[in-house]
C-alpha atoms as an extended CHARMM CRD file, in Angstrom:
* protein
*
        92  EXT
         1         1  LEU       CA             -0.0170000000        0.0640000000       -0.0700000000  PROA      1               0.0000000000
         2         2  GLY       CA              2.9000000000        2.2450000000        0.6960000000  PROA      2               0.0000000000
         3         3  MET       CA              4.4360000000        1.7720000000       -2.7060000000  PROA      3               0.0000000000
         4         4  VAL       CA              1.0430000000        2.5750000000       -4.4600000000  PROA      4               0.0000000000
         5         5  GLY       CA              1.0330000000        5.6080000000       -2.4150000000  PROA      5               0.0000000000
         6         6  TRP       CA              4.3740000000        6.9300000000       -3.1050000000  PROA      6               0.0000000000
         7         7  TYR       CA              3.6210000000        5.9370000000       -6.7900000000  PROA      7               0.0000000000
         8         8  TRP       CA              0.6280000000        8.3060000000       -6.8690000000  PROA      8               0.0000000000
         9         9  TYR       CA              2.4030000000       11.0280000000       -4.9790000000  PROA      9               0.0000000000
        10        10  TRP       CA              5.4290000000       11.0890000000       -7.7420000000  PROA      10              0.0000000000
        11        11  ILE       CA              2.8460000000       10.8200000000      -10.4260000000  PROA      11              0.0000000000
        12        12  LEU       CA              0.5540000000       13.8090000000       -9.1380000000  PROA      12              0.0000000000
        13        13  SER       CA              3.6530000000       15.9710000000       -8.1480000000  PROA      13              0.0000000000
        14        14  MET       CA              5.2120000000       15.8330000000      -11.8070000000  PROA      14              0.0000000000
        15        15  PRO       CA              4.7550000000       19.1830000000      -13.4700000000  PROA      15              0.0000000000
        16        16  HSD       CA              2.3190000000       19.4770000000      -16.5260000000  PROA      16              0.0000000000
        17        17  THR       CA              2.7320000000       22.9810000000      -16.9490000000  PROA      17              0.0000000000
        18        18  ILE       CA              5.7840000000       25.4020000000      -16.9650000000  PROA      18              0.0000000000
        19        19  GLY       CA              5.0680000000       29.0240000000      -16.4890000000  PROA      19              0.0000000000
        20        20  VAL       CA              7.7070000000       32.0580000000      -16.9930000000  PROA      20              0.0000000000
        21        21  SER       CA              7.0510000000       35.4080000000      -16.1690000000  PROA      21              0.0000000000
        22        22  GLU       CA              8.8200000000       38.5960000000      -17.7340000000  PROA      22              0.0000000000
        23        23  ALA       CA             10.7970000000       38.9920000000      -14.6990000000  PROA      23              0.0000000000
        24        24  GLY       CA             12.3190000000       35.5340000000      -14.9430000000  PROA      24              0.0000000000
        25        25  ASN       CA             10.4430000000       33.5450000000      -12.1600000000  PROA      25              0.0000000000
        26        26  VAL       CA              9.4420000000       30.1870000000      -13.4750000000  PROA      26              0.0000000000
        27        27  GLU       CA              6.3820000000       27.9850000000      -11.8510000000  PROA      27              0.0000000000
        28        28  PHE       CA              6.3320000000       24.2780000000      -12.2830000000  PROA      28              0.0000000000
        29        29  VAL       CA              2.6940000000       23.4310000000      -11.7050000000  PROA      29              0.0000000000
        30        30  SER       CA              1.6440000000       20.1060000000      -10.9040000000  PROA      30              0.0000000000
        31        31  VAL       CA             -1.8930000000       18.6500000000       -9.4380000000  PROA      31              0.0000000000
        32        32  ILE       CA             -0.6350000000       18.6850000000       -5.9130000000  PROA      32              0.0000000000
        33        33  ARG       CA              1.9380000000       21.3040000000       -5.7450000000  PROA      33              0.0000000000
        34        34  THR       CA              3.6950000000       24.2780000000       -7.4280000000  PROA      34              0.0000000000
        35        35  ARG       CA              7.3170000000       24.8450000000       -7.3420000000  PROA      35              0.0000000000
        36        36  ARG       CA              8.9190000000       28.2120000000       -7.8740000000  PROA      36              0.0000000000
        37        37  THR       CA             12.3870000000       29.4800000000       -8.8690000000  PROA      37              0.0000000000
        38        38  THR       CA             14.0850000000       31.7430000000      -11.3450000000  PROA      38              0.0000000000
        39        39  LEU       CA             15.6120000000       31.1340000000      -14.6820000000  PROA      39              0.0000000000
        40        40  ARG       CA             19.2050000000       32.1250000000      -13.1620000000  PROA      40              0.0000000000
        41        41  ASP       CA             18.6420000000       29.3900000000      -10.3920000000  PROA      41              0.0000000000
        42        42  ILE       CA             18.3620000000       26.5480000000      -12.7600000000  PROA      42              0.0000000000
        43        43  LYS       CA             21.9030000000       24.8590000000      -13.0740000000  PROA      43              0.0000000000
        44        44  SER       CA             21.0780000000       22.1360000000      -15.5810000000  PROA      44              0.0000000000
        45        45  ILE       CA             18.3460000000       19.9400000000      -17.4690000000  PROA      45              0.0000000000
        46        46  LYS       CA             19.4140000000       16.3540000000      -18.2240000000  PROA      46              0.0000000000
        47        47  PRO       CA             17.8100000000       13.1340000000      -19.0320000000  PROA      47              0.0000000000
        48        48  TYR       CA             16.9990000000       10.7580000000      -16.0510000000  PROA      48              0.0000000000
        49        49  THR       CA             19.2270000000        8.0620000000      -16.4240000000  PROA      49              0.0000000000
        50        50  SER       CA             16.9760000000        5.4360000000      -14.8720000000  PROA      50              0.0000000000
        51        51  GLN       CA             13.7510000000        6.3810000000      -16.5850000000  PROA      51              0.0000000000
        52        52  PHE       CA             13.3330000000        6.8080000000      -20.2220000000  PROA      52              0.0000000000
        53        53  GLY       CA             11.1630000000        9.7140000000      -21.0860000000  PROA      53              0.0000000000
        54        54  PHE       CA             11.9540000000       12.0640000000      -18.0560000000  PROA      54              0.0000000000
        55        55  LEU       CA             14.0860000000       14.8270000000      -17.4620000000  PROA      55              0.0000000000
        56        56  ILE       CA             15.8910000000       16.1210000000      -14.2750000000  PROA      56              0.0000000000
        57        57  VAL       CA             15.8240000000       19.9600000000      -13.6950000000  PROA      57              0.0000000000
        58        58  ARG       CA             18.6340000000       20.9700000000      -11.2810000000  PROA      58              0.0000000000
        59        59  THR       CA             17.8890000000       24.2280000000       -9.5180000000  PROA      59              0.0000000000
        60        60  SER       CA             19.8430000000       25.8280000000       -6.3690000000  PROA      60              0.0000000000
        61        61  ASP       CA             16.9580000000       24.4550000000       -4.3270000000  PROA      61              0.0000000000
        62        62  GLY       CA             17.0870000000       20.7360000000       -5.5640000000  PROA      62              0.0000000000
        63        63  LYS       CA             15.5910000000       18.9710000000       -8.5510000000  PROA      63              0.0000000000
        64        64  ILE       CA             12.6210000000       18.6580000000      -10.3490000000  PROA      64              0.0000000000
        65        65  ARG       CA             11.4930000000       15.5800000000      -12.4970000000  PROA      65              0.0000000000
        66        66  LEU       CA              9.2250000000       16.1580000000      -15.5690000000  PROA      66              0.0000000000
        67        67  LEU       CA              8.1240000000       14.5970000000      -18.4960000000  PROA      67              0.0000000000
        68        68  ASN       CA             10.3690000000       14.8980000000      -21.7460000000  PROA      68              0.0000000000
        69        69  GLN       CA              7.7270000000       16.5350000000      -23.8800000000  PROA      69              0.0000000000
        70        70  PHE       CA              4.7650000000       18.8620000000      -23.3780000000  PROA      70              0.0000000000
        71        71  ASP       CA              3.3800000000       21.9030000000      -25.0070000000  PROA      71              0.0000000000
        72        72  GLY       CA              5.5590000000       25.1040000000      -24.5740000000  PROA      72              0.0000000000
        73        73  PHE       CA              8.8060000000       23.0180000000      -23.3670000000  PROA      73              0.0000000000
        74        74  HSD       CA             10.9090000000       24.4530000000      -26.3400000000  PROA      74              0.0000000000
        75        75  ASP       CA              9.6990000000       28.2080000000      -25.6230000000  PROA      75              0.0000000000
        76        76  PHE       CA             10.9010000000       27.4900000000      -22.1140000000  PROA      76              0.0000000000
        77        77  ILE       CA             14.3970000000       26.0100000000      -22.9310000000  PROA      77              0.0000000000
        78        78  LEU       CA             14.7460000000       29.3580000000      -25.4240000000  PROA      78              0.0000000000
        79        79  ARG       CA             13.9880000000       31.7480000000      -22.5210000000  PROA      79              0.0000000000
        80        80  LEU       CA             16.2150000000       29.7860000000      -20.0930000000  PROA      80              0.0000000000
        81        81  LYS       CA             19.1840000000       29.8310000000      -22.5880000000  PROA      81              0.0000000000
        82        82  THR       CA             18.7190000000       33.6170000000      -23.2570000000  PROA      82              0.0000000000
        83        83  ALA       CA             18.6410000000       34.3870000000      -19.5880000000  PROA      83              0.0000000000
        84        84  ASN       CA             21.0950000000       32.0630000000      -18.0620000000  PROA      84              0.0000000000
        85        85  PRO       CA             23.7180000000       31.0690000000      -20.8680000000  PROA      85              0.0000000000
        86        86  ALA       CA             25.5830000000       28.9750000000      -18.4380000000  PROA      86              0.0000000000
        87        87  VAL       CA             22.8900000000       26.3780000000      -17.9060000000  PROA      87              0.0000000000
        88        88  GLU       CA             23.9300000000       22.8490000000      -18.7890000000  PROA      88              0.0000000000
        89        89  LEU       CA             21.4670000000       21.2930000000      -21.3660000000  PROA      89              0.0000000000
        90        90  ARG       CA             21.8410000000       17.5700000000      -22.4840000000  PROA      90              0.0000000000
        91        91  GLY       CA             19.7870000000       15.7000000000      -24.8050000000  PROA      91              0.0000000000
        92        92  GLY       CA             18.5600000000       12.0690000000      -24.5850000000  PROA      92              0.0000000000
């Protein structure tokens, strides 16, 4: 029962929307929570090695797992690279 609960928490906390304000604030919105950071605080975006189709976004506050593809992701990457040229981006 604990494993089932953990699985659903993991699924429901995965972001389905990324919002970026003009000031560079980023919101990763999921069903059960919203995580906030800034474009400058994002250190890297890399494929999640143990699970195909997921990415890890590393920030100064921790890491965020998200699906590899969803609407508006390419626009987010473009804005991120413009605001934070030092960010490390790796493809799968």
